[in-house]
N, C-alpha and C positions, 0 to 999 in steps of 0.2 A: 696449472695448465701448461702444456708444452709450448715453448716459444720458438720463433723462427731462428733465433740465435743458436739454438741447439743444433739445427741442421747445418749451419755454417761451421760450428765447432766439430761436428761429426765428419764433415768433409776435410777439415784440416787434420783431424785424427787419422783419417784414412790415408792421406798423403804421407803423414809422418810414419805411419805403420809400414807403408810400402818402402819408404826410403830407409828406415831404420831396421827393416825386416823384423818387425814385432807382430807375430801372428795374433796375439791376444788383442792388441789395439786395433789391428786391421779388422778382425772379426767383429769387435764391438762397434766400430764405426760403420761397417757394412750393414750390421743388423739395424742400427738406428736409421741409416739412409733407406733401408728397405721397408722398415715398419712405418716410418713417418708418412709417406704418401698414402699407405693403406689406412692409417689412423685418420688422416685428414679427410679421405673420401668417406669413411665410415661416419665420421662426425657430421659431415655435410648433409648426408641423407638420413641421419638418425631420426629426426623429428618429422620427416615428411610422411604424410598419410597416417599420422597418429591421431586418433579421435578420442575425445573425452566428453562424456555426456552424463547428465543427472536425470533421474526419474523419481518423481514423488508419488507415493501412494495416493495422497490427496494434496491439492494445492491450496485448499482452504480449510481452516480449522478454527475451533474455539479454544480459549485459554485452558490449559491443562490437558488437552488431547495430545496423543502421541502419533506422529506421522512417520511412515517408513520412507527412507531415502536410499535409492540404489545408485551407486557411482560406478561407471563402466569406462574402461580404457581399452582401445582396440588398436593393434598394429596391423595395418592393411598393406603390408609390403613384404617381399621375400627376405629383407635384411633384418636380422634379429637385433634386439636392443640389449646391449650388455648391461646397462643400468638406465633407469628412468626415475626421476624425482618429480613428484606432483605436489604442488602447493596450491590448494583451493581455498579461496576466501570464504569464510563462514561468518554469519552474524552471531555475536556473542549473546544476543537476547533470546536466541533459541538454544536450548540445552541439548548437547550431544550426549546421549545416554551410554553409548559405547564408543571408545576411542578418546582421544585427547586433542584439544586444540592448542596451538602455539600462539602466543600473543604477538601482536604486530604494532607498528607505530600508529596505525589508524585507530581512532576511537570506536569502540564497540565492534571491532572486527578482529577475527583470529584466522589462523591458517590450519587447515586439515592437511597433513603431510603424509604421503605414501611413497615408499621407495621399493622398487622391484626391477626384475629383469624379465624380458619377454622374448618368446620365440617368434619366428615368422608367422604371420596371419593368426596371432593368438589374441584372445579376448579375456580380460580379467575384470571381475566385478566385486565390489564390496557393498554390504548392506548395513545401514545405520538406522537407529531410531532417534527421532527428534521429539523432544517435549516442548510444546508451544507454551512458554511461560508468559510471554508479553504480547499485547496487542500491537499490530503494526504491519507494515509491508516490509518483509525481510528478504534481502537480495543475497543470492549465492553467486560467487564468481566476481571477476574473471579468475581463470586458473593459469598458473605459470608452469610450463613443462621444461625440464632440464635433462639433457642426455649428452652422450658423447661416445667416443670410441672405447674399445675394450681395454686399451692400454692406459687410459687416463691422461693422454696427451692433450686432448682437445675437449671442449664442451660447448654445447649450443643451448640457447634459451629461446623459448617461444611463449608468447602470451595469447591464450585463447579468450577472446572477448565475450564469449557467450555467458549470459547471466540467466538465472532462474529466480522466480519470485514465489515466496510462500506468504499467503495472506492469513493473518490471525485476526479473527473478528473480536469485537468486544464482548463482554458478558451480556447476556439477556436475562432479565429478572422480572418475574411477575410484578405488576405495579403495586399490588397489595403489600408485598414484602418490602417495597421501597418506602412505604408510608403514604402512598397516594390512594385516594378513595377509589373503590372499584366501580362506582356508578358516576358517570359524567365527570371524569377526572380533569377535563379541560374546560369545565363550565357547561352551562346549559346550551349545547350546540344544536341539538335536533329540535328542541321545542320552538326555537325562533327561526328555524331554517326556512328560507324562502326558496322558490323555484328559480334556479339559475339556468342560463344557457351554456351549453358546452360548445365552445368555438371550434373544437376539433371535429364536430359532426354537423355538416350542413344538410338540411332536409328540403330546402327550396329557396325561392326568391320572392320578393314583394317590391312594391314601389317605394321609392325613397321618401323619408319623412325628415323634416328639419332637424329633429333631435338625433338622427342616426349618425353614428361615428363614421368618419371618412374611410376607415379601414374595413368597414363592412360592405363597401360597394363591390358588387360583382360586375366586373368590367365586360366580360364576355356576354352576360345576360343583358347588360346595358346596351351594348352594340346591337344585339339581336332585337331588342324591343324598342330601340331608339329613344329610350328615356331611362333615367337613373333607376337601377335596381340594386337592392341590398340583399345580403344573405340572411336566411332564416335558420337559426341554429336549433338543434334538438334540446328541449328542456331537460334539466337533470336536477335531482335532489341529492346527489352524492356529496357528502360532506368532505371538504378539503381541509387538510392539516399540514402545516409546514413546521418542522422542528428546526429551530435556529440555535446553534451551539456557540457559546462564547468560550474561546480557548484560553483567555487571559485568566491567570490565577492570582494576580496582584493588580491593584489599582493603577500602578505605574509599571510599565513593562520592564524597566531597567532594574527593578527590585528582584528579578529572578523568576523561577518556575517552581511551583509546587506540583511535582509530577503525580503523586498519589491522588491529590485533589482533582487534577485534570482527568485521570483515569476514572474516577467516580462519576464525573460529569459525563464522560463519554458513555459509560454504562447506562446512566439515566436516559440519555438521548437515544441509545440503541433500543432500550426497553420500551420507550414511548413509541418509537417508530414501529416496532414489532406489534405492539398492542393495537395501534391505529390501523395497520393493514389487516390484522385479524378481524377487526370490527368494521371492515369495508370502507375505511376512509381512503380517499385519494391522497397519498402521503408523499411529502417531499422532505428534503434535508438540505440545510445550508450551514456553513461554518465560516467564521472569519479567519480561517487558516487557508493555506494554499496546497494544491496538489504537489507531490514530490517533483523536484526539478522544474517547477513552474511558478509563475507569479499570479496564476488564476485562482480565484477563490473556489472552494469546494462547494459544488452545487449538484443536487439531484432534484429535478423538477417533479412536482406532484404527479402521481400516477397510481394505478391499481393493477398493473401488469403482473403476471406471475413471478417475474424476476425482479420486481421492484425492491423487495427486502434485501436481495443479494446486492443490488447496486448501492443501497443505502449503507449496508454493513461494510462494503468495500470502501465507501467514502469515509466512514467512521474509522476504519483501520488506517486510513491515510492521514488522519488528523495529527498535526504536530503542535507543540506548545507555543508557537510563534505567530501572533496575530498579524494579519495584514493591516488592520485598522481597528480602532475601538469599536466595541459591539454596538454602541449607540449610532455611530455613523454607518455601520454596516446595515443595521435595521432600517435606517432612513433610506438608504440607497436601494436595497433589495426589495423592500415592501412595495415599492412602486410597480414592480414587475410581476407581482403575485396576484393570483385570483382574488377578487375583492371579497368574496364570501368565505375565504379560507380562515381558519383559526391559526394564529401564529403562536407557537409554543416556544418561549425563550428559555433555554436551559443554560444557567450560568453558575460558575463556581463562586463568584463574588457579585455583590450588588453595589453600584455606585450611583451617585446623584444624577450624573448625565444620563445613565441608562433609565432611571425612573422617570426623568423628564421626557425622554423619547417615547417611553411606553404610554405615558399620559397623553402625549401629543397624538400618537397613533390611535389611542382610544377615542379621543375627541373627534378625530377624523372619521370614525365609524368602523375601525378595525376591531375584530374579536381577538382578544389576547389572553394568554396564560403565562405566568411567570413561575418557573420552577427553579428554586435557588438552593444551593448548598451552603449559603450564608444566611444565618438566622438573625442577622442584624438589620432587619428592614423596619425602619422607624416611621416610614410614611404610609398612610392609609391610601391604597390604590383603589379608589371606588370604581366598580364596574370591571375590574381586572381580576381574574382568578389567580390567586397566589398560593403556592405550596413551598414550604421550607423543609427540606429533607435533612436528615442526620447522616453524617458520614459513617458513623459506626453501624447504623442499620444497613447501609448499602454494602459495607465491607462484610458484614455477617451474611447477607444474602448472597454475595459472590462466592463465599466459601461453600455454599450448598451446591454450586455448579449446576444450576438449572439449565436444561437444554431444550430449545423449542422443538416442536414436532417437525419431522423431516418434510412434510408436505408444505409447511409454511416457508421453507427455504428453497422451494423448487426453482 
């Protein structure tokens, strides 16, 4: 890069050339003193009104699918760019089928580098194909732009903080291929189903009774009738199911992470949620992991809205292998806030004694439970709790078939 000392040296050279009557030295110094201000101005405005954008063909995909990415840079000013270097951060967990990524000092991050020159008001675009190899939330960016003058004296750098996100869902596999029974895989839910009340739908009011909960009081109706009134909810027989995922793959968190085992558990949880929504369960999802850049546990409350499966799959894509707390403590805390008639399906890569103790406690309290484990070492007989032990090899073989759910189920 050109330094300010060169301008002072050129000024000295000009004076010496004039004093010693050396035309060559005078011409060289004059040329430097003339070009330097021009180069400085060119560099100063080189990165102004330069825009860099990314466009994904799809921002959500399943593992193995190929997504098209269009990268576009636009020079929106009358000053041309003699050269422009673009360094865009790319996640290494997404395969770039055309082009090559340069490694960086950050883990699982590479750089896509492009070098070009641009005319005034010119737009240049590149198209790439990305293969979604790994589940997760994959972030692209920020991007660093570097440019300067045509003589190479100066250069400027600018970081564009814009980031884009590509969501790769987990695999979804039919329950029969996972080794789960096709009939009542979570236990006899419908045979014992009582009529519950849906607190989201109020159909009227009635007089207060001593057993009524305080939260049911309708204060406006109470003021109007001048005696305590409580809400009357619409009865419902919709079965509720909540999938609870344990992200710990070892009994003690400091022992490490078994990434393939966690991915199998995520696949099982996604497949169960998809099955439940297809069979008209009001389905929710919880995990003892946190949302990215947050300390809040991952939660999707039960529902049957058209986009419920999308919300659950996005939550599953965000799952990381770092638990906020042990699964037994998470079950104890979160079960208090769930619909009492809901079936709690605990999906866990490992089974520990504290987890079994908590499941038995919840069963004794009247909860309907199902344990789905990828650990076949369950030595305790859990009476009244539906238990399924799945084989990792069966799940891996089913994933290879790349089953894709019907498009209407992911509306």
